[in-house]
C-alpha positions as a Markdown table, in Angstrom:
| # | Residue | x | y | z |
|---|---|---|---|---|
| 1 | Met | 189.6 | 97.7 | 145.4 |
| 2 | Ile | 191.6 | 95.9 | 148.0 |
| 3 | His | 190.7 | 93.6 | 150.9 |
| 4 | Lys | 192.8 | 93.2 | 154.0 |
| 5 | Phe | 192.4 | 90.6 | 156.8 |
| 6 | Lys | 194.4 | 89.2 | 159.6 |
| 7 | Leu | 194.6 | 85.4 | 160.1 |
| 8 | Glu | 196.9 | 83.1 | 162.0 |
| 9 | Gly | 199.3 | 85.9 | 162.7 |
| 10 | Tyr | 199.6 | 86.9 | 159.0 |
| 11 | Asn | 198.5 | 90.2 | 157.4 |
| 12 | Val | 196.9 | 89.3 | 154.1 |
| 13 | Leu | 196.2 | 91.8 | 151.3 |
| 14 | Leu | 194.1 | 90.9 | 148.3 |
| 15 | Asp | 194.1 | 93.1 | 145.3 |
| 16 | Val | 190.5 | 92.3 | 144.2 |
| 17 | Asn | 190.6 | 93.0 | 140.4 |
| 18 | Ser | 194.0 | 91.4 | 139.7 |
| 19 | Gly | 193.6 | 88.6 | 142.2 |
| 20 | Gly | 197.1 | 89.3 | 143.5 |
| 21 | Val | 197.7 | 88.2 | 147.2 |
| 22 | His | 200.4 | 89.8 | 149.4 |
| 23 | Leu | 201.5 | 88.9 | 152.9 |
| 24 | Val | 202.5 | 92.3 | 154.3 |
| 25 | Asp | 204.0 | 93.7 | 157.5 |
| 26 | Asp | 202.1 | 95.6 | 160.2 |
| 27 | Leu | 203.3 | 99.0 | 159.0 |
| 28 | Thr | 202.0 | 98.4 | 155.4 |
| 29 | Tyr | 198.7 | 97.0 | 156.8 |
| 30 | Asp | 198.2 | 100.1 | 159.0 |
| 31 | Val | 199.2 | 102.6 | 156.3 |
| 32 | Leu | 196.6 | 101.0 | 154.0 |
| 33 | Asp | 194.0 | 101.7 | 156.6 |
| 34 | Asn | 194.6 | 105.4 | 156.1 |
| 35 | Val | 195.3 | 105.9 | 152.4 |
| 36 | Glu | 193.7 | 105.2 | 149.1 |
| 37 | Pro | 193.8 | 106.5 | 145.5 |
| 38 | Pro | 194.3 | 109.1 | 144.2 |
| 39 | Phe | 197.7 | 109.3 | 145.9 |
| 40 | Gly | 199.7 | 112.4 | 146.4 |
| 41 | Val | 203.4 | 112.8 | 145.9 |
| 42 | Glu | 204.1 | 112.5 | 149.7 |
| 43 | Cys | 202.4 | 110.7 | 152.5 |
| 44 | Pro | 199.7 | 112.9 | 154.1 |
| 45 | Glu | 201.0 | 114.5 | 157.2 |
| 46 | Asn | 197.9 | 113.5 | 159.2 |
| 47 | Val | 198.7 | 109.9 | 158.4 |
| 48 | Val | 202.3 | 110.3 | 159.4 |
| 49 | Lys | 201.3 | 111.9 | 162.7 |
| 50 | Lys | 198.7 | 109.3 | 163.5 |
| 51 | Leu | 201.1 | 106.3 | 162.8 |
| 52 | Ser | 204.2 | 107.9 | 164.3 |
| 53 | Lys | 203.1 | 106.7 | 167.7 |
| 54 | Ser | 203.8 | 103.2 | 166.6 |
| 55 | Tyr | 206.4 | 103.5 | 163.8 |
| 56 | Pro | 209.4 | 105.6 | 162.9 |
| 57 | Glu | 208.4 | 108.5 | 160.6 |
| 58 | Asn | 211.0 | 107.7 | 157.9 |
| 59 | Glu | 209.6 | 104.2 | 157.7 |
| 60 | Ile | 206.1 | 105.4 | 157.3 |
| 61 | Arg | 207.1 | 107.7 | 154.4 |
| 62 | Glu | 209.1 | 104.9 | 152.7 |
| 63 | Cys | 206.1 | 102.5 | 153.1 |
| 64 | Tyr | 203.8 | 105.0 | 151.5 |
| 65 | Asp | 206.2 | 105.5 | 148.6 |
| 66 | Glu | 206.3 | 101.7 | 148.0 |
| 67 | Ile | 202.5 | 101.5 | 148.0 |
| 68 | Val | 202.3 | 104.4 | 145.5 |
| 69 | Ser | 204.9 | 102.5 | 143.3 |
| 70 | Leu | 202.8 | 99.3 | 143.5 |
| 71 | Tyr | 199.7 | 101.3 | 142.5 |
| 72 | Glu | 201.5 | 102.9 | 139.5 |
| 73 | Asp | 202.6 | 99.4 | 138.5 |
| 74 | Lys | 198.9 | 98.3 | 138.6 |
| 75 | Ile | 199.7 | 95.7 | 141.4 |
| 76 | Leu | 197.6 | 97.4 | 144.0 |
| 77 | Phe | 194.2 | 99.1 | 143.5 |
| 78 | Ser | 194.3 | 97.7 | 139.9 |
| 79 | Glu | 191.6 | 98.6 | 137.4 |
| 80 | Asp | 188.5 | 96.5 | 137.0 |
| 81 | Asp | 188.9 | 94.7 | 133.6 |
| 82 | Tyr | 185.9 | 92.4 | 134.2 |
| 83 | Glu | 182.9 | 94.8 | 133.9 |
| 84 | Lys | 183.3 | 94.9 | 130.1 |
| 85 | Phe | 182.6 | 91.2 | 130.0 |
| 86 | Ala | 179.5 | 91.6 | 132.1 |
| 87 | Leu | 178.2 | 94.3 | 129.7 |
| 88 | Ala | 178.7 | 91.8 | 126.9 |
| 89 | Ser | 177.1 | 89.0 | 128.8 |
| 90 | Val | 174.5 | 87.2 | 126.7 |
| 91 | Ala | 172.6 | 84.0 | 126.9 |
| 92 | Ser | 174.6 | 80.9 | 126.3 |
| 93 | Pro | 173.9 | 77.4 | 124.9 |
| 94 | Val | 172.5 | 75.0 | 127.5 |
| 95 | Lys | 175.4 | 72.7 | 128.3 |
| 96 | Ala | 174.4 | 71.0 | 131.6 |
| 97 | Met | 171.2 | 69.4 | 133.0 |
| 98 | Cys | 170.1 | 68.1 | 136.4 |
| 99 | Leu | 167.8 | 65.2 | 135.4 |
| 100 | Ile | 165.5 | 64.5 | 138.4 |
| 101 | Val | 164.8 | 60.9 | 137.6 |
| 102 | Ser | 163.2 | 60.3 | 141.0 |
| 103 | Gln | 160.9 | 62.6 | 143.0 |
| 104 | Asp | 160.9 | 60.0 | 145.7 |
| 105 | Cys | 163.5 | 58.9 | 148.3 |
| 106 | Asn | 164.2 | 56.0 | 150.6 |
| 107 | Met | 165.4 | 58.3 | 153.3 |
| 108 | Arg | 163.8 | 61.2 | 155.1 |
| 109 | Cys | 166.6 | 63.6 | 155.8 |
| 110 | Lys | 165.3 | 66.3 | 158.2 |
| 111 | Tyr | 166.9 | 69.3 | 156.4 |
| 112 | Cys | 166.1 | 68.2 | 152.8 |
| 113 | Phe | 165.4 | 71.2 | 150.5 |
| 114 | Ala | 163.3 | 68.9 | 148.3 |
| 115 | Ser | 160.7 | 68.2 | 150.9 |
| 116 | Gln | 162.3 | 64.8 | 151.7 |
| 117 | Gly | 162.4 | 63.8 | 148.1 |
| 118 | Asp | 159.1 | 64.8 | 146.4 |
| 119 | Tyr | 159.7 | 68.6 | 146.0 |
| 120 | Gly | 156.2 | 69.1 | 147.5 |
| 121 | Thr | 154.5 | 67.8 | 144.4 |
| 122 | Gly | 154.0 | 64.1 | 145.1 |
| 123 | Arg | 156.2 | 61.0 | 144.9 |
| 124 | Arg | 156.9 | 59.7 | 141.4 |
| 125 | Leu | 159.6 | 58.4 | 139.1 |
| 126 | Met | 160.6 | 59.7 | 135.7 |
| 127 | Asp | 159.5 | 57.5 | 132.8 |
| 128 | Leu | 162.0 | 56.6 | 130.0 |
| 129 | Glu | 160.4 | 58.7 | 127.3 |
| 130 | Thr | 160.5 | 61.9 | 129.4 |
| 131 | Gly | 164.2 | 61.2 | 130.1 |
| 132 | Lys | 164.9 | 60.7 | 126.4 |
| 133 | Lys | 163.1 | 63.9 | 125.5 |
| 134 | Ala | 165.2 | 65.7 | 128.2 |
| 135 | Leu | 168.4 | 64.5 | 126.6 |
| 136 | Asp | 167.1 | 65.4 | 123.2 |
| 137 | Phe | 166.4 | 68.9 | 124.5 |
| 138 | Leu | 169.9 | 69.2 | 125.9 |
| 139 | Ile | 171.4 | 68.2 | 122.5 |
| 140 | Glu | 169.1 | 70.6 | 120.7 |
| 141 | Lys | 169.8 | 73.6 | 122.9 |
| 142 | Ser | 173.6 | 73.0 | 123.3 |
| 143 | Gly | 174.6 | 74.7 | 120.0 |
| 144 | Ser | 178.2 | 73.8 | 119.1 |
| 145 | Arg | 179.0 | 72.7 | 122.6 |
| 146 | Tyr | 180.7 | 69.3 | 122.4 |
| 147 | Phe | 180.7 | 68.1 | 126.1 |
| 148 | Leu | 177.3 | 67.9 | 127.8 |
| 149 | Glu | 176.9 | 67.3 | 131.5 |
| 150 | Val | 174.0 | 65.3 | 132.9 |
| 151 | Asp | 173.5 | 64.7 | 136.6 |
| 152 | Phe | 171.1 | 62.0 | 137.7 |
| 153 | Phe | 169.4 | 63.5 | 140.8 |
| 154 | Gly | 166.5 | 62.9 | 143.2 |
| 155 | Gly | 165.1 | 62.3 | 145.7 |
| 156 | Glu | 167.2 | 59.2 | 145.3 |
| 157 | Pro | 168.0 | 58.4 | 141.6 |
| 158 | Met | 168.9 | 54.8 | 142.3 |
| 159 | Leu | 165.2 | 54.1 | 142.9 |
| 160 | Asn | 164.9 | 54.5 | 139.2 |
| 161 | Tyr | 168.0 | 52.6 | 138.3 |
| 162 | Asp | 166.6 | 50.8 | 135.2 |
| 163 | Val | 165.6 | 54.1 | 133.6 |
| 164 | Val | 169.1 | 55.6 | 134.5 |
| 165 | Lys | 170.7 | 52.6 | 132.7 |
| 166 | Gln | 168.5 | 53.0 | 129.6 |
| 167 | Leu | 169.1 | 56.8 | 129.5 |
| 168 | Val | 172.9 | 56.4 | 129.6 |
| 169 | Glu | 172.5 | 53.9 | 126.7 |
| 170 | Tyr | 170.3 | 56.3 | 124.8 |
| 171 | Gly | 172.7 | 59.2 | 125.4 |
| 172 | Arg | 175.6 | 57.2 | 124.1 |
| 173 | Ser | 173.6 | 56.1 | 121.1 |
| 174 | Arg | 173.1 | 59.7 | 120.1 |
| 175 | Glu | 176.7 | 61.0 | 120.6 |
| 176 | Glu | 178.2 | 60.2 | 117.2 |
| 177 | Glu | 175.4 | 61.6 | 115.0 |
| 178 | Ala | 174.9 | 64.7 | 117.2 |
| 179 | Asn | 178.7 | 65.3 | 117.6 |
| 180 | Lys | 178.4 | 65.4 | 121.3 |
| 181 | Lys | 179.9 | 63.6 | 124.3 |
| 182 | Phe | 177.9 | 63.1 | 127.5 |
| 183 | Arg | 179.5 | 63.3 | 130.9 |
| 184 | Phe | 177.1 | 61.6 | 133.2 |
| 185 | Thr | 177.2 | 62.1 | 137.0 |
| 186 | Met | 175.1 | 61.0 | 139.9 |
| 187 | Thr | 174.3 | 62.2 | 143.4 |
| 188 | Thr | 173.3 | 59.2 | 145.6 |
| 189 | Asn | 172.7 | 58.4 | 149.3 |
| 190 | Gly | 174.1 | 55.0 | 148.6 |
| 191 | Leu | 171.5 | 53.1 | 150.6 |
| 192 | Ile | 170.6 | 50.4 | 148.1 |
| 193 | Leu | 173.8 | 50.1 | 146.1 |
| 194 | Asn | 174.8 | 46.6 | 145.1 |
| 195 | Asp | 177.8 | 45.2 | 143.3 |
| 196 | Glu | 176.2 | 45.3 | 139.9 |
| 197 | Gln | 175.1 | 48.9 | 140.4 |
| 198 | Ile | 178.5 | 50.0 | 141.7 |
| 199 | Glu | 180.2 | 48.5 | 138.7 |
| 200 | Phe | 177.8 | 50.4 | 136.4 |
| 201 | Leu | 178.3 | 53.7 | 138.2 |
| 202 | Asn | 182.0 | 53.4 | 138.2 |
| 203 | Arg | 182.0 | 52.6 | 134.5 |
| 204 | Glu | 179.6 | 55.2 | 133.2 |
| 205 | Met | 179.6 | 58.2 | 135.7 |
| 206 | Asn | 182.4 | 60.8 | 135.3 |
| 207 | Asn | 181.6 | 62.0 | 138.8 |
| 208 | Ile | 179.7 | 60.6 | 141.8 |
| 209 | Val | 178.6 | 62.6 | 144.8 |
| 210 | Leu | 178.2 | 60.5 | 147.9 |
| 211 | Ser | 175.8 | 62.0 | 150.5 |
| 212 | Ile | 176.8 | 61.4 | 154.1 |
| 213 | Asp | 177.2 | 64.0 | 156.9 |
| 214 | Gly | 180.0 | 62.8 | 159.1 |
| 215 | Arg | 180.4 | 60.9 | 162.3 |
| 216 | Lys | 177.8 | 58.3 | 163.0 |
| 217 | Glu | 176.0 | 60.3 | 165.7 |
| 218 | Val | 176.0 | 63.4 | 163.4 |
| 219 | Asn | 174.8 | 61.6 | 160.3 |
| 220 | Asp | 172.1 | 59.6 | 162.1 |
| 221 | Arg | 170.6 | 62.6 | 163.8 |
| 222 | Met | 169.6 | 64.2 | 160.4 |
| 223 | Arg | 169.9 | 61.5 | 157.7 |
| 224 | Val | 167.4 | 59.0 | 158.7 |
| 225 | Leu | 165.5 | 56.1 | 157.0 |
| 226 | Val | 161.8 | 56.2 | 156.3 |
| 227 | Gly | 161.2 | 54.6 | 159.7 |
| 228 | Gly | 163.4 | 57.1 | 161.5 |
| 229 | Gln | 166.5 | 54.8 | 162.0 |
| 230 | Gly | 170.0 | 56.1 | 161.3 |
| 231 | Ser | 171.6 | 55.4 | 157.9 |
| 232 | Tyr | 175.3 | 55.5 | 158.7 |
| 233 | Asp | 175.9 | 51.8 | 159.2 |
| 234 | Lys | 174.0 | 51.0 | 156.0 |
| 235 | Ile | 175.6 | 53.5 | 153.6 |
| 236 | Leu | 179.2 | 53.6 | 154.8 |
| 237 | Pro | 180.2 | 50.1 | 153.6 |
| 238 | Asn | 178.7 | 50.8 | 150.1 |
| 239 | Phe | 180.6 | 54.1 | 149.9 |
| 240 | Lys | 183.9 | 52.4 | 150.9 |
| 241 | Lys | 183.4 | 49.7 | 148.3 |
| 242 | Leu | 182.5 | 52.1 | 145.5 |
| 243 | Thr | 185.4 | 54.4 | 146.1 |
| 244 | Ala | 187.9 | 51.5 | 146.5 |
| 245 | Leu | 186.8 | 50.1 | 143.1 |
| 246 | Arg | 186.5 | 53.5 | 141.3 |
| 247 | Gly | 190.1 | 54.0 | 140.3 |
| 248 | Lys | 192.1 | 57.2 | 139.9 |
| 249 | Asp | 190.8 | 58.4 | 136.5 |
| 250 | Lys | 187.3 | 59.3 | 137.6 |
| 251 | Asp | 186.0 | 61.8 | 140.1 |
| 252 | Trp | 184.0 | 61.4 | 143.2 |
| 253 | Tyr | 183.5 | 63.2 | 146.5 |
| 254 | Ile | 181.8 | 62.9 | 149.8 |
| 255 | Arg | 179.2 | 65.6 | 150.3 |
| 256 | Gly | 177.9 | 66.4 | 153.7 |
| 257 | Thr | 175.8 | 69.1 | 155.4 |
| 258 | Tyr | 176.6 | 70.6 | 158.8 |
| 259 | Thr | 173.8 | 72.1 | 161.0 |
| 260 | Lys | 173.6 | 73.9 | 164.3 |
| 261 | Tyr | 174.0 | 70.4 | 165.9 |
| 262 | Asn | 177.6 | 69.9 | 164.6 |
| 263 | Leu | 179.3 | 73.3 | 164.4 |
| 264 | Asp | 182.5 | 71.4 | 165.2 |
| 265 | Phe | 182.3 | 70.1 | 161.6 |
| 266 | Ser | 186.1 | 69.9 | 161.1 |
| 267 | Asn | 185.9 | 66.7 | 163.2 |
| 268 | Asp | 183.5 | 65.3 | 160.6 |
| 269 | Ile | 185.8 | 66.1 | 157.8 |
| 270 | Met | 188.7 | 64.5 | 159.7 |
| 271 | His | 186.5 | 61.5 | 160.3 |
| 272 | Phe | 186.0 | 61.1 | 156.6 |
| 273 | His | 189.7 | 61.4 | 156.0 |
| 274 | Asp | 190.5 | 58.8 | 158.7 |
| 275 | Leu | 188.1 | 56.5 | 156.9 |
| 276 | Gly | 190.1 | 56.9 | 153.7 |
| 277 | Phe | 187.9 | 59.5 | 151.9 |
| 278 | Glu | 190.2 | 62.2 | 150.5 |
| 279 | Gln | 187.7 | 64.2 | 148.3 |
| 280 | Ile | 185.3 | 66.0 | 150.7 |
| 281 | Ser | 182.7 | 68.7 | 150.7 |
| 282 | Val | 180.8 | 69.6 | 153.8 |
| 283 | Glu | 178.5 | 72.6 | 153.5 |
| 284 | Pro | 176.3 | 74.7 | 155.8 |
| 285 | Val | 172.6 | 73.9 | 155.9 |
| 286 | Met | 170.4 | 76.8 | 154.5 |
| 287 | Ala | 167.1 | 76.6 | 156.2 |
| 288 | Asp | 164.3 | 78.6 | 157.7 |
| 289 | Pro | 165.8 | 80.2 | 160.9 |
| 290 | Lys | 162.8 | 78.8 | 162.9 |
| 291 | Glu | 164.0 | 75.2 | 162.3 |
| 292 | Pro | 165.9 | 73.9 | 165.4 |
| 293 | Tyr | 168.8 | 72.7 | 163.2 |
| 294 | Ala | 169.1 | 76.0 | 161.3 |
| 295 | Ile | 172.3 | 78.1 | 161.3 |
| 296 | Thr | 171.8 | 81.7 | 162.2 |
| 297 | Glu | 174.0 | 84.7 | 162.5 |
| 298 | Ala | 174.5 | 84.0 | 166.2 |
| 299 | Asp | 176.4 | 80.8 | 165.1 |
| 300 | Leu | 178.9 | 82.7 | 162.8 |
| 301 | Pro | 181.7 | 83.3 | 165.3 |
| 302 | Lys | 181.8 | 79.5 | 166.1 |
| 303 | Ile | 181.7 | 78.7 | 162.4 |
| 304 | Phe | 184.4 | 81.2 | 161.5 |
| 305 | Lys | 186.7 | 79.7 | 164.2 |
| 306 | Glu | 185.9 | 76.2 | 162.9 |
| 307 | Tyr | 187.1 | 77.0 | 159.4 |
| 308 | Glu | 190.3 | 78.3 | 160.8 |
| 309 | Ile | 190.7 | 75.1 | 162.8 |
| 310 | Leu | 189.9 | 73.1 | 159.6 |
| 311 | Ser | 192.5 | 75.0 | 157.6 |
| 312 | Gln | 195.2 | 74.2 | 160.2 |
| 313 | Lys | 194.2 | 70.5 | 160.2 |
| 314 | Ile | 194.4 | 70.3 | 156.5 |
| 315 | Arg | 197.8 | 72.0 | 156.3 |
| 316 | Lys | 199.1 | 69.5 | 158.9 |
| 317 | Ile | 197.9 | 66.6 | 156.8 |
| 318 | Lys | 199.6 | 67.9 | 153.7 |
| 319 | Glu | 202.8 | 68.7 | 155.7 |
| 320 | Glu | 202.8 | 65.0 | 156.6 |
| 321 | Gly | 202.8 | 64.1 | 152.9 |
| 322 | Lys | 199.2 | 62.9 | 152.8 |
| 323 | Phe | 196.5 | 64.1 | 150.5 |
| 324 | Ile | 193.2 | 65.7 | 151.2 |
| 325 | Asn | 191.0 | 68.0 | 149.0 |
| 326 | Phe | 188.3 | 70.0 | 150.8 |
| 327 | Phe | 186.0 | 71.4 | 148.1 |
| 328 | His | 185.5 | 74.9 | 149.6 |
| 329 | Phe | 189.2 | 75.5 | 150.0 |
| 330 | Met | 189.9 | 74.9 | 146.3 |
| 331 | Ile | 191.1 | 78.2 | 144.9 |
| 332 | Asp | 193.5 | 79.2 | 142.1 |
| 333 | Leu | 195.5 | 82.3 | 142.6 |
| 334 | Asp | 197.3 | 81.9 | 139.3 |
| 335 | Gln | 194.5 | 81.7 | 136.7 |
| 336 | Gly | 191.2 | 80.6 | 138.0 |
| 337 | Pro | 188.0 | 80.3 | 135.9 |
| 338 | Cys | 187.3 | 82.3 | 132.8 |
| 339 | Ala | 185.9 | 85.9 | 133.2 |
| 340 | Ile | 182.3 | 84.9 | 132.4 |
| 341 | Lys | 182.4 | 82.0 | 134.9 |
| 342 | Arg | 183.6 | 84.4 | 137.5 |
| 343 | Leu | 180.7 | 86.8 | 136.9 |
| 344 | Arg | 177.9 | 84.3 | 136.6 |
| 345 | Gly | 178.9 | 81.3 | 138.6 |
| 346 | Cys | 177.2 | 78.0 | 138.0 |
| 347 | Gly | 175.1 | 79.2 | 135.0 |
| 348 | Cys | 171.8 | 78.4 | 136.7 |
| 349 | Gly | 168.9 | 79.1 | 134.4 |
| 350 | Asn | 171.2 | 79.9 | 131.4 |
| 351 | Glu | 173.8 | 77.2 | 130.7 |
| 352 | Tyr | 172.3 | 74.8 | 133.3 |
| 353 | Val | 168.7 | 73.7 | 133.8 |
| 354 | Ala | 166.9 | 71.0 | 135.8 |
| 355 | Val | 164.1 | 68.8 | 134.4 |
| 356 | Ser | 161.5 | 67.3 | 136.8 |
| 357 | Thr | 160.0 | 63.8 | 136.5 |
| 358 | Glu | 157.0 | 65.4 | 134.6 |
| 359 | Gly | 159.3 | 67.2 | 132.1 |
| 360 | Asp | 159.0 | 70.7 | 133.6 |
| 361 | Ile | 162.1 | 72.8 | 133.1 |
| 362 | Tyr | 163.5 | 74.9 | 136.0 |
| 363 | Pro | 166.7 | 77.0 | 136.4 |
| 364 | Cys | 168.2 | 74.4 | 138.8 |
| 365 | His | 167.1 | 71.6 | 141.1 |
| 366 | Gln | 166.5 | 74.0 | 144.0 |
| 367 | Phe | 163.9 | 75.9 | 142.0 |
| 368 | Val | 161.8 | 72.7 | 141.2 |
| 369 | Gly | 158.3 | 73.3 | 142.3 |
| 370 | Ile | 158.5 | 77.1 | 142.3 |
| 371 | Glu | 156.0 | 77.8 | 139.6 |
| 372 | Glu | 157.1 | 81.4 | 139.3 |
| 373 | Lys | 160.4 | 80.3 | 137.9 |
| 374 | Lys | 159.3 | 77.4 | 135.7 |
| 375 | Met | 160.9 | 77.8 | 132.3 |
| 376 | Gly | 158.8 | 75.4 | 130.2 |
| 377 | Asn | 158.1 | 71.8 | 129.6 |
| 378 | Ile | 159.9 | 69.4 | 127.3 |
| 379 | His | 156.7 | 67.6 | 126.3 |
| 380 | Glu | 155.0 | 70.8 | 125.3 |
| 381 | Gly | 158.1 | 72.1 | 123.5 |
| 382 | Thr | 158.1 | 75.3 | 125.6 |
| 383 | Phe | 161.2 | 77.2 | 126.9 |
| 384 | Asp | 161.0 | 80.7 | 128.3 |
| 385 | Leu | 163.9 | 82.5 | 126.6 |
| 386 | Glu | 163.1 | 85.8 | 128.4 |
| 387 | Leu | 163.5 | 84.0 | 131.8 |
| 388 | Lys | 166.7 | 82.4 | 130.5 |
| 389 | Asp | 168.0 | 85.8 | 129.6 |
| 390 | Glu | 167.1 | 87.1 | 133.0 |
| 391 | Phe | 169.4 | 84.5 | 134.5 |
| 392 | Ala | 172.1 | 85.1 | 132.0 |
| 393 | Arg | 172.3 | 88.7 | 133.1 |
| 394 | Ala | 172.2 | 87.8 | 136.8 |
| 395 | His | 175.9 | 88.5 | 137.2 |
| 396 | Val | 177.8 | 90.3 | 139.9 |
| 397 | Tyr | 177.5 | 93.7 | 138.3 |
| 398 | Asn | 173.7 | 93.4 | 138.3 |
| 399 | Lys | 173.7 | 92.4 | 142.0 |
| 400 | Pro | 174.0 | 95.7 | 144.0 |
| 401 | Glu | 175.7 | 94.2 | 147.1 |
| 402 | Cys | 177.9 | 91.9 | 145.1 |
| 403 | Lys | 179.2 | 94.7 | 142.8 |
| 404 | Lys | 181.0 | 96.4 | 145.7 |
| 405 | Cys | 182.1 | 93.2 | 147.5 |
| 406 | Trp | 185.7 | 92.0 | 147.5 |
| 407 | Ala | 184.6 | 88.3 | 147.1 |
| 408 | Lys | 182.6 | 88.8 | 144.0 |
| 409 | Phe | 185.0 | 87.1 | 141.6 |
| 410 | Tyr | 185.2 | 84.0 | 143.8 |
| 411 | Cys | 181.6 | 83.4 | 144.8 |
| 412 | Ser | 180.1 | 84.9 | 141.5 |
| 413 | Gly | 177.2 | 86.4 | 143.3 |
| 414 | Gly | 176.3 | 83.4 | 145.4 |
| 415 | Cys | 173.5 | 80.9 | 144.8 |
| 416 | Asn | 170.6 | 82.3 | 142.8 |
| 417 | Ala | 168.3 | 79.8 | 144.4 |
| 418 | Asn | 169.2 | 80.8 | 148.0 |
| 419 | Asn | 168.9 | 84.5 | 147.0 |
| 420 | Phe | 165.4 | 83.9 | 145.6 |
| 421 | Ile | 164.2 | 81.6 | 148.4 |
| 422 | Tyr | 165.4 | 83.8 | 151.3 |
| 423 | Asn | 165.3 | 87.2 | 149.7 |
| 424 | Gly | 162.7 | 86.9 | 147.0 |
| 425 | Asp | 165.1 | 88.1 | 144.3 |
| 426 | Ile | 168.0 | 86.4 | 142.5 |
| 427 | His | 169.8 | 89.7 | 142.5 |
| 428 | Lys | 169.8 | 90.1 | 146.3 |
| 429 | Ala | 172.6 | 88.1 | 147.9 |
| 430 | Tyr | 171.7 | 86.0 | 150.9 |
| 431 | Lys | 173.7 | 87.6 | 153.7 |
| 432 | Leu | 174.2 | 84.5 | 155.9 |
| 433 | Ser | 175.5 | 82.5 | 153.0 |
| 434 | Cys | 177.8 | 85.4 | 152.0 |
| 435 | Gln | 179.3 | 85.7 | 155.4 |
| 436 | Ile | 180.2 | 82.0 | 155.6 |
| 437 | Gln | 181.5 | 82.1 | 152.0 |
| 438 | Lys | 183.8 | 85.0 | 152.7 |
| 439 | Lys | 185.3 | 83.4 | 155.7 |
| 440 | Arg | 186.0 | 80.2 | 153.7 |
| 441 | Leu | 187.7 | 82.3 | 151.1 |
| 442 | Glu | 189.9 | 84.1 | 153.5 |
| 443 | Cys | 191.1 | 80.7 | 154.9 |
| 444 | Ala | 191.6 | 79.4 | 151.4 |
| 445 | Ile | 193.5 | 82.4 | 150.2 |
| 446 | Leu | 195.9 | 82.2 | 153.1 |
| 447 | Met | 196.4 | 78.5 | 152.7 |
| 448 | Lys | 197.2 | 78.9 | 149.0 |
| 449 | Ala | 199.5 | 81.8 | 149.6 |
| 450 | Leu | 201.5 | 79.9 | 152.2 |
| 451 | Glu | 201.6 | 76.9 | 149.9 |
| 452 | Leu | 203.0 | 79.0 | 147.0 |
| 453 | Met | 205.4 | 80.6 | 149.3 |
| 454 | Asp | 206.7 | 77.2 | 150.5 |
| 455 | Thr | 207.0 | 76.1 | 146.9 |
| 456 | Ala | 209.0 | 79.2 | 145.9 |
| 457 | Glu | 211.4 | 78.7 | 148.8 |
């Protein structure tokens, strides 16, 4: 399988199974529109006749011969070596957990997937014993896995700061005897951070996700306080202080959401960069199309153009010797993630679970409150291994549309939660999300190819 696309005056050719990327001339691009394996000894005469209106006949035949040679060398139309890993795909130890320590929030973001913090089940905080049992569950189910990931999540997790501190202490106390190492992270809106809390987070959290949407008018339209006021002026100073004190050895990034109201989101990303934030993720809202802020297919042309604008802006920053890392343009054309990771993605419901304030276990934070997908409860000692196995086998070869898609090894079948919420089936890719993802990938592939080309030169 190959995928071809034109972007910024370049003809880009991706060999899907090998991951090889080629920048080709117009003739090669057009010949590949008309030929595919199995190849004959000579270029088909109908192809020569068709293309001879634009290219010399001898060049068409030479180009065809080069394509055949690349095919024989397994550089183009290479064989799929990944499906065998899918067939061997089995349930894995649980290695990561989203610990929802707060089903409450001090903000009322209008697009919040968690029903503005309470997941539609009532506002409450996790007690210490539930949190400890959740960490014990992770240790127990992790097998021989050494590093364990725990993300403190909400609502707003800092509303339960004292319990977070005690859970970190408890996790550290169990590391040596369990032969484990916890990597704690947190996703926070930053609203109530003080100096003591910032020092704790910078010391104990391997990664911190800082939620803010962009320019003041963009952020304050959607990310509002309980009383409806904007949050930008309150959270920005806290984020600046936290990142300034964080140091270079620990990860963090800004995480925003763009909606129909700011389809010029590249300006929000540049706004972050101008403020000194270099690690940035801004993602499209996924919402009921009836919502006024929802993105629909009618918005896609504007969104596609905006990603192209963003890629040009990022290249300019790098050409000036400055640094910026946009999460959705991160791509590795040399090695990339392991085969299983490429096929199953985040590991939702298999390697990764979420635990609610009441101790209920779900495939991930976006499934919380969906009883159909509840996997068990840590207080009751229940864990649905059949449901876990269902998620373990939710790889790209078990998703009909994904199996034949060129982007499958990069998006890994998309978000299982979005697939279920909008299509009712984790195996049915959500089309809107797919289309946006594929455009981001095309921009990222070209950016990386140009970067590697410059390095080679």
